[in-house]
N, CA, C and O atoms as a Maestro MAE file, in Angstrom:
{
 s_m_m2io_version
 :::
 2.0.0
}

f_m_ct {
 s_m_title
 :::
 protein
 m_atom[304] {
  # First column is atom index #
  i_m_mmod_type
  r_m_x_coord
  r_m_y_coord
  r_m_z_coord
  i_m_residue_number
  s_m_chain_name
  s_m_pdb_residue_name
  s_m_pdb_atom_name
  i_m_atomic_number
  :::
  1 25 170.506 130.555 52.602 1 A "MET " " N  " 7
  2 3 169.438 129.795 52.371 1 A "MET " " CA " 6
  3 2 168.385 130.013 53.511 1 A "MET " " C  " 6
  4 15 167.212 130.299 53.275 1 A "MET " " O  " 8
  5 25 168.796 129.888 54.508 2 A "LEU " " N  " 7
  6 3 168.074 130.358 55.891 2 A "LEU " " CA " 6
  7 2 167.098 131.385 56.006 2 A "LEU " " C  " 6
  8 15 165.987 131.351 56.534 2 A "LEU " " O  " 8
  9 25 167.828 132.503 55.298 3 A "ILE " " N  " 7
  10 3 167.266 134.106 55.377 3 A "ILE " " CA " 6
  11 2 166.169 133.604 54.329 3 A "ILE " " C  " 6
  12 15 165.024 133.952 54.619 3 A "ILE " " O  " 8
  13 25 166.288 132.983 53.369 4 A "VAL " " N  " 7
  14 3 165.161 132.931 52.040 4 A "VAL " " CA " 6
  15 2 164.119 132.618 52.484 4 A "VAL " " C  " 6
  16 15 163.059 133.220 52.311 4 A "VAL " " O  " 8
  17 25 164.360 131.251 53.361 5 A "LEU " " N  " 7
  18 3 163.115 130.660 53.647 5 A "LEU " " CA " 6
  19 2 162.558 131.566 54.888 5 A "LEU " " C  " 6
  20 15 161.329 131.570 54.968 5 A "LEU " " O  " 8
  21 25 163.225 132.302 55.827 6 A "LEU " " N  " 7
  22 3 162.463 133.272 56.488 6 A "LEU " " CA " 6
  23 2 161.956 134.144 55.992 6 A "LEU " " C  " 6
  24 15 160.846 134.398 56.460 6 A "LEU " " O  " 8
  25 25 162.381 134.934 54.978 7 A "VAL " " N  " 7
  26 3 161.671 135.726 54.000 7 A "VAL " " CA " 6
  27 2 160.295 135.492 53.799 7 A "VAL " " C  " 6
  28 15 159.352 136.231 54.080 7 A "VAL " " O  " 8
  29 25 160.295 134.022 53.116 8 A "ILE " " N  " 7
  30 3 159.091 133.800 52.086 8 A "ILE " " CA " 6
  31 2 158.143 133.383 53.414 8 A "ILE " " C  " 6
  32 15 157.055 133.945 53.545 8 A "ILE " " O  " 8
  33 25 158.552 132.459 54.320 9 A "SER " " N  " 7
  34 3 157.616 132.398 55.246 9 A "SER " " CA " 6
  35 2 157.006 133.631 56.219 9 A "SER " " C  " 6
  36 15 155.981 133.528 56.893 9 A "SER " " O  " 8
  37 25 157.798 134.719 56.145 10 A "ALA " " N  " 7
  38 3 157.138 136.207 56.578 10 A "ALA " " CA " 6
  39 2 156.212 136.651 55.659 10 A "ALA " " C  " 6
  40 15 155.158 137.126 56.081 10 A "ALA " " O  " 8
  41 25 156.430 136.576 54.435 11 A "LEU " " N  " 7
  42 3 155.344 137.057 53.285 11 A "LEU " " CA " 6
  43 2 154.173 136.094 53.351 11 A "LEU " " C  " 6
  44 15 153.059 136.619 53.354 11 A "LEU " " O  " 8
  45 25 154.244 134.766 53.404 12 A "VAL " " N  " 7
  46 3 152.972 133.823 53.567 12 A "VAL " " CA " 6
  47 2 152.318 134.151 54.579 12 A "VAL " " C  " 6
  48 15 151.097 134.034 54.477 12 A "VAL " " O  " 8
  49 25 152.885 134.669 55.895 13 A "LEU " " N  " 7
  50 3 152.394 134.863 56.979 13 A "LEU " " CA " 6
  51 2 151.287 136.161 56.803 13 A "LEU " " C  " 6
  52 15 150.198 136.355 57.344 13 A "LEU " " O  " 8
  53 25 151.940 136.833 55.960 14 A "LEU " " N  " 7
  54 3 151.312 138.431 55.689 14 A "LEU " " CA " 6
  55 2 150.508 138.285 54.863 14 A "LEU " " C  " 6
  56 15 149.655 139.164 54.992 14 A "LEU " " O  " 8
  57 25 150.262 137.530 53.921 15 A "PHE " " N  " 7
  58 3 149.146 137.174 52.572 15 A "PHE " " CA " 6
  59 2 148.183 136.484 52.854 15 A "PHE " " C  " 6
  60 15 147.181 136.655 52.159 15 A "PHE " " O  " 8
  61 25 148.119 135.321 54.117 16 A "ILE " " N  " 7
  62 3 147.260 134.376 54.233 16 A "ILE " " CA " 6
  63 2 145.887 134.884 54.748 16 A "ILE " " C  " 6
  64 15 144.834 134.320 54.447 16 A "ILE " " O  " 8
  65 25 145.958 135.975 55.536 17 A "PRO " " N  " 7
  66 3 144.979 136.759 56.179 17 A "PRO " " CA " 6
  67 2 144.214 137.392 55.700 17 A "PRO " " C  " 6
  68 15 143.021 137.357 56.000 17 A "PRO " " O  " 8
  69 25 144.926 138.429 54.481 18 A "ASN " " N  " 7
  70 3 144.343 139.011 53.575 18 A "ASN " " CA " 6
  71 2 143.592 138.323 52.683 18 A "ASN " " C  " 6
  72 15 142.490 138.810 52.430 18 A "ASN " " O  " 8
  73 25 143.997 137.004 51.971 19 A "ILE " " N  " 7
  74 3 143.313 136.350 51.069 19 A "ILE " " CA " 6
  75 2 141.833 135.806 51.950 19 A "ILE " " C  " 6
  76 15 140.705 135.882 51.463 19 A "ILE " " O  " 8
  77 25 142.100 135.337 53.130 20 A "SER " " N  " 7
  78 3 141.061 135.278 53.887 20 A "SER " " CA " 6
  79 2 139.725 135.851 54.072 20 A "SER " " C  " 6
  80 15 138.605 135.347 53.996 20 A "SER " " O  " 8
  81 25 140.210 137.262 54.386 21 A "ARG " " N  " 7
  82 3 139.673 138.295 54.260 21 A "ARG " " CA " 6
  83 2 138.943 138.712 52.678 21 A "ARG " " C  " 6
  84 15 137.824 139.216 52.779 21 A "ARG " " O  " 8
  85 25 139.286 138.604 51.773 22 A "TYR " " N  " 7
  86 3 138.977 138.811 50.697 22 A "TYR " " CA " 6
  87 2 138.052 137.831 49.947 22 A "TYR " " C  " 6
  88 15 137.396 138.207 48.976 22 A "TYR " " O  " 8
  89 25 138.010 136.499 50.441 23 A "ARG " " N  " 7
  90 3 137.182 135.287 50.532 23 A "ARG " " CA " 6
  91 2 135.867 135.618 51.129 23 A "ARG " " C  " 6
  92 15 134.898 135.753 50.383 23 A "ARG " " O  " 8
  93 25 135.748 135.763 52.439 24 A "ASP " " N  " 7
  94 3 134.854 136.636 52.920 24 A "ASP " " CA " 6
  95 2 134.248 137.514 52.205 24 A "ASP " " C  " 6
  96 15 133.090 137.202 51.928 24 A "ASP " " O  " 8
  97 25 134.590 138.447 51.826 25 A "HIS " " N  " 7
  98 3 134.032 139.723 51.068 25 A "HIS " " CA " 6
  99 2 133.309 139.475 50.047 25 A "HIS " " C  " 6
  100 15 132.235 140.015 49.783 25 A "HIS " " O  " 8
  101 25 134.091 138.309 49.172 26 A "VAL " " N  " 7
  102 3 133.312 137.593 48.111 26 A "VAL " " CA " 6
  103 2 132.303 136.886 48.046 26 A "VAL " " C  " 6
  104 15 131.409 136.802 47.204 26 A "VAL " " O  " 8
  105 25 132.562 136.199 49.319 27 A "ASN " " N  " 7
  106 3 130.922 135.584 49.696 27 A "ASN " " CA " 6
  107 2 129.916 136.204 50.064 27 A "ASN " " C  " 6
  108 15 128.813 135.826 49.671 27 A "ASN " " O  " 8
  109 25 130.045 137.319 50.916 28 A "LYS " " N  " 7
  110 3 128.830 138.193 51.441 28 A "LYS " " CA " 6
  111 2 128.337 139.205 49.967 28 A "LYS " " C  " 6
  112 15 127.227 139.721 49.844 28 A "LYS " " O  " 8
  113 25 129.219 139.281 49.181 29 A "GLU " " N  " 7
  114 3 128.728 139.864 47.946 29 A "GLU " " CA " 6
  115 2 127.849 139.219 47.121 29 A "GLU " " C  " 6
  116 15 126.941 139.682 46.431 29 A "GLU " " O  " 8
  117 25 128.309 137.845 47.306 30 A "GLY " " N  " 7
  118 3 127.841 136.896 46.278 30 A "GLY " " CA " 6
  119 2 126.319 136.699 47.021 30 A "GLY " " C  " 6
  120 15 125.286 136.712 46.351 30 A "GLY " " O  " 8
  121 25 126.324 136.585 47.931 31 A "ARG " " N  " 7
  122 3 125.134 136.447 48.871 31 A "ARG " " CA " 6
  123 2 124.042 137.435 48.638 31 A "ARG " " C  " 6
  124 15 122.863 137.085 48.582 31 A "ARG " " O  " 8
  125 25 124.482 138.816 48.487 32 A "GLN " " N  " 7
  126 3 123.769 139.709 48.306 32 A "GLN " " CA " 6
  127 2 123.072 139.658 46.944 32 A "GLN " " C  " 6
  128 15 121.873 139.838 46.733 32 A "GLN " " O  " 8
  129 25 124.170 139.345 45.932 33 A "ALA " " N  " 7
  130 3 123.686 139.275 44.650 33 A "ALA " " CA " 6
  131 2 122.354 138.502 44.280 33 A "ALA " " C  " 6
  132 15 121.373 139.016 43.741 33 A "ALA " " O  " 8
  133 25 122.517 136.882 44.749 34 A "VAL " " N  " 7
  134 3 121.676 136.180 44.993 34 A "VAL " " CA " 6
  135 2 120.330 136.729 45.547 34 A "VAL " " C  " 6
  136 15 119.336 136.487 44.864 34 A "VAL " " O  " 8
  137 25 120.199 137.304 46.481 35 A "LEU " " N  " 7
  138 3 119.074 137.893 47.403 35 A "LEU " " CA " 6
  139 2 118.419 139.071 46.074 35 A "LEU " " C  " 6
  140 15 117.256 138.874 45.723 35 A "LEU " " O  " 8
  141 25 119.123 140.120 45.469 36 A "GLN " " N  " 7
  142 3 118.901 140.916 44.706 36 A "GLN " " CA " 6
  143 2 118.077 140.206 43.345 36 A "GLN " " C  " 6
  144 15 117.001 140.458 42.803 36 A "GLN " " O  " 8
  145 25 118.972 139.367 43.138 37 A "LEU " " N  " 7
  146 3 118.152 138.133 41.709 37 A "LEU " " CA " 6
  147 2 116.834 137.706 42.177 37 A "LEU " " C  " 6
  148 15 115.809 137.765 41.497 37 A "LEU " " O  " 8
  149 25 116.902 137.348 43.170 38 A "VAL " " N  " 7
  150 3 115.400 136.329 43.387 38 A "VAL " " CA " 6
  151 2 114.457 137.473 43.663 38 A "VAL " " C  " 6
  152 15 113.359 137.494 43.107 38 A "VAL " " O  " 8
  153 25 114.786 138.315 44.397 39 A "ASP " " N  " 7
  154 3 113.529 139.774 44.805 39 A "ASP " " CA " 6
  155 2 113.339 140.238 43.038 39 A "ASP " " C  " 6
  156 15 112.269 140.374 42.446 39 A "ASP " " O  " 8
  157 25 114.458 140.380 42.584 40 A "ALA " " N  " 7
  158 3 114.043 140.989 41.428 40 A "ALA " " CA " 6
  159 2 112.981 139.750 40.139 40 A "ALA " " C  " 6
  160 15 112.166 140.052 39.268 40 A "ALA " " O  " 8
  161 25 113.426 138.585 40.523 41 A "GLN " " N  " 7
  162 3 112.606 137.623 39.690 41 A "GLN " " CA " 6
  163 2 111.020 137.660 40.579 41 A "GLN " " C  " 6
  164 15 109.992 137.541 39.912 41 A "GLN " " O  " 8
  165 25 110.951 137.799 41.817 42 A "LYS " " N  " 7
  166 3 109.614 137.951 42.227 42 A "LYS " " CA " 6
  167 2 108.971 138.917 41.702 42 A "LYS " " C  " 6
  168 15 107.837 138.636 41.316 42 A "LYS " " O  " 8
  169 25 109.402 140.194 41.530 43 A "GLU " " N  " 7
  170 3 108.834 141.206 41.020 43 A "GLU " " CA " 6
  171 2 108.368 141.072 39.682 43 A "GLU " " C  " 6
  172 15 107.236 141.390 39.318 43 A "GLU " " O  " 8
  173 25 109.454 140.490 38.798 44 A "LEU " " N  " 7
  174 3 108.897 140.314 37.335 44 A "LEU " " CA " 6
  175 2 107.760 139.062 37.430 44 A "LEU " " C  " 6
  176 15 106.852 139.090 36.599 44 A "LEU " " O  " 8
  177 25 107.783 138.157 38.248 45 A "TYR " " N  " 7
  178 3 106.783 137.362 37.821 45 A "TYR " " CA " 6
  179 2 105.143 137.675 38.672 45 A "TYR " " C  " 6
  180 15 104.051 137.187 38.382 45 A "TYR " " O  " 8
  181 25 105.434 138.510 39.617 46 A "SER " " N  " 7
  182 3 104.171 139.129 40.095 46 A "SER " " CA " 6
  183 2 103.966 140.143 39.044 46 A "SER " " C  " 6
  184 15 102.825 140.108 38.584 46 A "SER " " O  " 8
  185 25 104.533 140.797 38.669 47 A "LEU " " N  " 7
  186 3 104.121 141.751 37.265 47 A "LEU " " CA " 6
  187 2 103.406 140.928 36.056 47 A "LEU " " C  " 6
  188 15 102.457 141.458 35.480 47 A "LEU " " O  " 8
  189 25 103.862 139.620 35.665 48 A "GLN " " N  " 7
  190 3 103.285 138.853 34.803 48 A "GLN " " CA " 6
  191 2 102.340 138.121 35.109 48 A "GLN " " C  " 6
  192 15 101.694 137.505 34.261 48 A "GLN " " O  " 8
  193 25 102.112 138.072 36.332 49 A "ASN " " N  " 7
  194 3 101.003 137.055 36.883 49 A "ASN " " CA " 6
  195 2 99.698 137.665 37.898 49 A "ASN " " C  " 6
  196 15 99.098 137.195 38.865 49 A "ASN " " O  " 8
  197 25 99.626 138.758 37.249 50 A "ASN " " N  " 7
  198 3 98.581 139.788 38.175 50 A "ASN " " CA " 6
  199 2 98.730 140.079 39.500 50 A "ASN " " C  " 6
  200 15 97.754 140.102 40.249 50 A "ASN " " O  " 8
  201 25 99.911 140.318 39.899 51 A "GLY " " N  " 7
  202 3 99.995 140.861 41.376 51 A "GLY " " CA " 6
  203 2 100.556 139.833 42.262 51 A "GLY " " C  " 6
  204 15 101.225 140.182 43.234 51 A "GLY " " O  " 8
  205 25 100.294 138.346 41.954 52 A "LYS " " N  " 7
  206 3 100.621 136.960 42.548 52 A "LYS " " CA " 6
  207 2 102.159 137.249 42.918 52 A "LYS " " C  " 6
  208 15 103.055 137.694 42.201 52 A "LYS " " O  " 8
  209 25 102.177 136.874 44.190 53 A "VAL " " N  " 7
  210 3 103.434 136.971 44.754 53 A "VAL " " CA " 6
  211 2 103.894 135.339 45.243 53 A "VAL " " C  " 6
  212 15 103.554 134.720 46.251 53 A "VAL " " O  " 8
  213 25 104.851 134.901 44.038 54 A "PRO " " N  " 7
  214 3 105.505 133.770 44.152 54 A "PRO " " CA " 6
  215 2 106.080 133.514 45.343 54 A "PRO " " C  " 6
  216 15 106.467 134.377 46.131 54 A "PRO " " O  " 8
  217 25 106.176 131.753 45.567 55 A "THR " " N  " 7
  218 3 107.040 131.143 46.315 55 A "THR " " CA " 6
  219 2 108.325 130.707 46.026 55 A "THR " " C  " 6
  220 15 108.163 130.599 44.810 55 A "THR " " O  " 8
  221 25 109.639 130.327 46.231 56 A "ILE " " N  " 7
  222 3 110.510 130.256 46.014 56 A "ILE " " CA " 6
  223 2 110.565 128.990 44.707 56 A "ILE " " C  " 6
  224 15 111.323 128.914 43.740 56 A "ILE " " O  " 8
  225 25 109.431 128.078 45.146 57 A "SER " " N  " 7
  226 3 109.429 127.077 44.676 57 A "SER " " CA " 6
  227 2 108.583 127.109 43.433 57 A "SER " " C  " 6
  228 15 108.716 126.288 42.525 57 A "SER " " O  " 8
  229 25 107.751 128.042 43.427 58 A "GLU " " N  " 7
  230 3 106.825 128.321 41.856 58 A "GLU " " CA " 6
  231 2 107.759 129.273 40.760 58 A "GLU " " C  " 6
  232 15 107.565 129.332 39.546 58 A "GLU " " O  " 8
  233 25 109.120 130.197 41.747 59 A "LEU " " N  " 7
  234 3 109.876 130.638 40.826 59 A "LEU " " CA " 6
  235 2 110.996 129.726 40.034 59 A "LEU " " C  " 6
  236 15 111.513 129.927 38.935 59 A "LEU " " O  " 8
  237 25 111.188 128.660 40.968 60 A "LEU " " N  " 7
  238 3 112.075 127.441 40.316 60 A "LEU " " CA " 6
  239 2 111.197 126.611 39.531 60 A "LEU " " C  " 6
  240 15 111.809 126.047 38.624 60 A "LEU " " O  " 8
  241 25 110.066 126.370 39.573 61 A "LYS " " N  " 7
  242 3 109.245 125.616 38.381 61 A "LYS " " CA " 6
  243 2 109.002 126.362 37.205 61 A "LYS " " C  " 6
  244 15 109.074 125.878 36.075 61 A "LYS " " O  " 8
  245 25 108.704 127.574 37.470 62 A "GLU " " N  " 7
  246 3 108.674 128.242 36.165 62 A "GLU " " CA " 6
  247 2 109.748 128.947 35.537 62 A "GLU " " C  " 6
  248 15 109.473 129.868 34.768 62 A "GLU " " O  " 8
  249 25 111.354 128.521 35.846 63 A "GLY " " N  " 7
  250 3 112.028 128.828 35.263 63 A "GLY " " CA " 6
  251 2 112.631 130.216 35.373 63 A "GLY " " C  " 6
  252 15 113.296 130.680 34.446 63 A "GLY " " O  " 8
  253 25 112.371 130.993 36.680 64 A "TYR " " N  " 7
  254 3 112.596 132.263 36.961 64 A "TYR " " CA " 6
  255 2 114.004 132.411 37.289 64 A "TYR " " C  " 6
  256 15 114.776 133.275 36.873 64 A "TYR " " O  " 8
  257 25 114.265 131.328 38.196 65 A "ILE " " N  " 7
  258 3 115.666 130.928 38.777 65 A "ILE " " CA " 6
  259 2 116.385 129.424 38.975 65 A "ILE " " C  " 6
  260 15 115.644 128.485 39.265 65 A "ILE " " O  " 8
  261 25 117.627 129.222 38.842 66 A "LYS " " N  " 7
  262 3 117.773 128.170 39.145 66 A "LYS " " CA " 6
  263 2 117.832 127.619 40.355 66 A "LYS " " C  " 6
  264 15 117.438 128.255 41.333 66 A "LYS " " O  " 8
  265 25 118.380 126.237 40.477 67 A "GLN " " N  " 7
  266 3 118.277 125.431 41.871 67 A "GLN " " CA " 6
  267 2 119.348 125.966 42.809 67 A "GLN " " C  " 6
  268 15 119.145 126.166 44.006 67 A "GLN " " O  " 8
  269 25 120.644 126.211 42.109 68 A "GLU " " N  " 7
  270 3 121.725 126.678 43.108 68 A "GLU " " CA " 6
  271 2 121.155 128.311 43.726 68 A "GLU " " C  " 6
  272 15 121.403 128.636 44.887 68 A "GLU " " O  " 8
  273 25 120.353 129.269 42.740 69 A "HIS " " N  " 7
  274 3 120.031 130.440 43.579 69 A "HIS " " CA " 6
  275 2 118.801 130.100 44.415 69 A "HIS " " C  " 6
  276 15 118.536 131.057 45.143 69 A "HIS " " O  " 8
  277 25 118.189 129.363 44.529 70 A "ALA " " N  " 7
  278 3 116.851 128.777 45.560 70 A "ALA " " CA " 6
  279 2 117.881 128.368 46.632 70 A "ALA " " C  " 6
  280 15 117.843 128.915 47.734 70 A "ALA " " O  " 8
  281 25 118.731 127.497 46.371 71 A "ASP " " N  " 7
  282 3 119.300 127.039 47.829 71 A "ASP " " CA " 6
  283 2 120.056 128.057 48.627 71 A "ASP " " C  " 6
  284 15 120.057 128.066 49.858 71 A "ASP " " O  " 8
  285 25 120.808 129.057 47.748 72 A "ALA " " N  " 7
  286 3 121.362 130.241 48.303 72 A "ALA " " CA " 6
  287 2 120.463 131.228 48.954 72 A "ALA " " C  " 6
  288 15 120.897 131.797 49.956 72 A "ALA " " O  " 8
  289 25 119.389 131.481 48.567 73 A "TYR " " N  " 7
  290 3 118.478 132.283 48.963 73 A "TYR " " CA " 6
  291 2 117.878 131.535 50.503 73 A "TYR " " C  " 6
  292 15 117.629 132.005 51.613 73 A "TYR " " O  " 8
  293 25 117.821 130.460 50.044 74 A "ASN " " N  " 7
  294 3 117.160 129.607 51.283 74 A "ASN " " CA " 6
  295 2 117.897 129.684 52.249 74 A "ASN " " C  " 6
  296 15 117.347 129.566 53.344 74 A "ASN " " O  " 8
  297 25 119.288 129.892 52.220 75 A "LYS " " N  " 7
  298 3 120.210 129.736 53.287 75 A "LYS " " CA " 6
  299 2 120.332 130.998 54.280 75 A "LYS " " C  " 6
  300 15 120.568 131.087 55.484 75 A "LYS " " O  " 8
  301 25 120.050 132.007 53.185 76 A "LYS " " N  " 7
  302 3 120.211 133.825 53.779 76 A "LYS " " CA " 6
  303 2 121.125 133.730 54.886 76 A "LYS " " C  " 6
  304 15 121.449 134.742 55.507 76 A "LYS " " O  " 8
  :::
 }
 m_bond[303] {
  # First column is bond index #
  i_m_from
  i_m_to
  i_m_order
  :::
  1 1 2 1
  2 2 3 1
  3 3 4 2
  4 3 5 1
  5 5 6 1
  6 6 7 1
  7 7 8 2
  8 7 9 1
  9 9 10 1
  10 10 11 1
  11 11 12 2
  12 11 13 1
  13 13 14 1
  14 14 15 1
  15 15 16 2
  16 15 17 1
  17 17 18 1
  18 18 19 1
  19 19 20 2
  20 19 21 1
  21 21 22 1
  22 22 23 1
  23 23 24 2
  24 23 25 1
  25 25 26 1
  26 26 27 1
  27 27 28 2
  28 27 29 1
  29 29 30 1
  30 30 31 1
  31 31 32 2
  32 31 33 1
  33 33 34 1
  34 34 35 1
  35 35 36 2
  36 35 37 1
  37 37 38 1
  38 38 39 1
  39 39 40 2
  40 39 41 1
  41 41 42 1
  42 42 43 1
  43 43 44 2
  44 43 45 1
  45 45 46 1
  46 46 47 1
  47 47 48 2
  48 47 49 1
  49 49 50 1
  50 50 51 1
  51 51 52 2
  52 51 53 1
  53 53 54 1
  54 54 55 1
  55 55 56 2
  56 55 57 1
  57 57 58 1
  58 58 59 1
  59 59 60 2
  60 59 61 1
  61 61 62 1
  62 62 63 1
  63 63 64 2
  64 63 65 1
  65 65 66 1
  66 66 67 1
  67 67 68 2
  68 67 69 1
  69 69 70 1
  70 70 71 1
  71 71 72 2
  72 71 73 1
  73 73 74 1
  74 74 75 1
  75 75 76 2
  76 75 77 1
  77 77 78 1
  78 78 79 1
  79 79 80 2
  80 79 81 1
  81 81 82 1
  82 82 83 1
  83 83 84 2
  84 83 85 1
  85 85 86 1
  86 86 87 1
  87 87 88 2
  88 87 89 1
  89 89 90 1
  90 90 91 1
  91 91 92 2
  92 91 93 1
  93 93 94 1
  94 94 95 1
  95 95 96 2
  96 95 97 1
  97 97 98 1
  98 98 99 1
  99 99 100 2
  100 99 101 1
  101 101 102 1
  102 102 103 1
  103 103 104 2
  104 103 105 1
  105 105 106 1
  106 106 107 1
  107 107 108 2
  108 107 109 1
  109 109 110 1
  110 110 111 1
  111 111 112 2
  112 111 113 1
  113 113 114 1
  114 114 115 1
  115 115 116 2
  116 115 117 1
  117 117 118 1
  118 118 119 1
  119 119 120 2
  120 119 121 1
  121 121 122 1
  122 122 123 1
  123 123 124 2
  124 123 125 1
  125 125 126 1
  126 126 127 1
  127 127 128 2
  128 127 129 1
  129 129 130 1
  130 130 131 1
  131 131 132 2
  132 131 133 1
  133 133 134 1
  134 134 135 1
  135 135 136 2
  136 135 137 1
  137 137 138 1
  138 138 139 1
  139 139 140 2
  140 139 141 1
  141 141 142 1
  142 142 143 1
  143 143 144 2
  144 143 145 1
  145 145 146 1
  146 146 147 1
  147 147 148 2
  148 147 149 1
  149 149 150 1
  150 150 151 1
  151 151 152 2
  152 151 153 1
  153 153 154 1
  154 154 155 1
  155 155 156 2
  156 155 157 1
  157 157 158 1
  158 158 159 1
  159 159 160 2
  160 159 161 1
  161 161 162 1
  162 162 163 1
  163 163 164 2
  164 163 165 1
  165 165 166 1
  166 166 167 1
  167 167 168 2
  168 167 169 1
  169 169 170 1
  170 170 171 1
  171 171 172 2
  172 171 173 1
  173 173 174 1
  174 174 175 1
  175 175 176 2
  176 175 177 1
  177 177 178 1
  178 178 179 1
  179 179 180 2
  180 179 181 1
  181 181 182 1
  182 182 183 1
  183 183 184 2
  184 183 185 1
  185 185 186 1
  186 186 187 1
  187 187 188 2
  188 187 189 1
  189 189 190 1
  190 190 191 1
  191 191 192 2
  192 191 193 1
  193 193 194 1
  194 194 195 1
  195 195 196 2
  196 195 197 1
  197 197 198 1
  198 198 199 1
  199 199 200 2
  200 199 201 1
  201 201 202 1
  202 202 203 1
  203 203 204 2
  204 203 205 1
  205 205 206 1
  206 206 207 1
  207 207 208 2
  208 207 209 1
  209 209 210 1
  210 210 211 1
  211 211 212 2
  212 211 213 1
  213 213 214 1
  214 214 215 1
  215 215 216 2
  216 215 217 1
  217 217 218 1
  218 218 219 1
  219 219 220 2
  220 219 221 1
  221 221 222 1
  222 222 223 1
  223 223 224 2
  224 223 225 1
  225 225 226 1
  226 226 227 1
  227 227 228 2
  228 227 229 1
  229 229 230 1
  230 230 231 1
  231 231 232 2
  232 231 233 1
  233 233 234 1
  234 234 235 1
  235 235 236 2
  236 235 237 1
  237 237 238 1
  238 238 239 1
  239 239 240 2
  240 239 241 1
  241 241 242 1
  242 242 243 1
  243 243 244 2
  244 243 245 1
  245 245 246 1
  246 246 247 1
  247 247 248 2
  248 247 249 1
  249 249 250 1
  250 250 251 1
  251 251 252 2
  252 251 253 1
  253 253 254 1
  254 254 255 1
  255 255 256 2
  256 255 257 1
  257 257 258 1
  258 258 259 1
  259 259 260 2
  260 259 261 1
  261 261 262 1
  262 262 263 1
  263 263 264 2
  264 263 265 1
  265 265 266 1
  266 266 267 1
  267 267 268 2
  268 267 269 1
  269 269 270 1
  270 270 271 1
  271 271 272 2
  272 271 273 1
  273 273 274 1
  274 274 275 1
  275 275 276 2
  276 275 277 1
  277 277 278 1
  278 278 279 1
  279 279 280 2
  280 279 281 1
  281 281 282 1
  282 282 283 1
  283 283 284 2
  284 283 285 1
  285 285 286 1
  286 286 287 1
  287 287 288 2
  288 287 289 1
  289 289 290 1
  290 290 291 1
  291 291 292 2
  292 291 293 1
  293 293 294 1
  294 294 295 1
  295 295 296 2
  296 295 297 1
  297 297 298 1
  298 298 299 1
  299 299 300 2
  300 299 301 1
  301 301 302 1
  302 302 303 1
  303 303 304 2
  :::
 }
}
């Protein structure tokens, strides 16, 4: 019984750091995706509005992005 607990503990100790690194990687990729999304929506807004460069508030108000994207973009 004790050996089983030792093996399970060892496996848990091996997997927890990997899970943490994976979570950090996913968060980083998610931030980059939001930045790309907002930049693409800025470009679209600019093309549709005679070259006017929008603020995040304008993109949000006009429906080009959602509030969660604006919040994530402002965190950078």
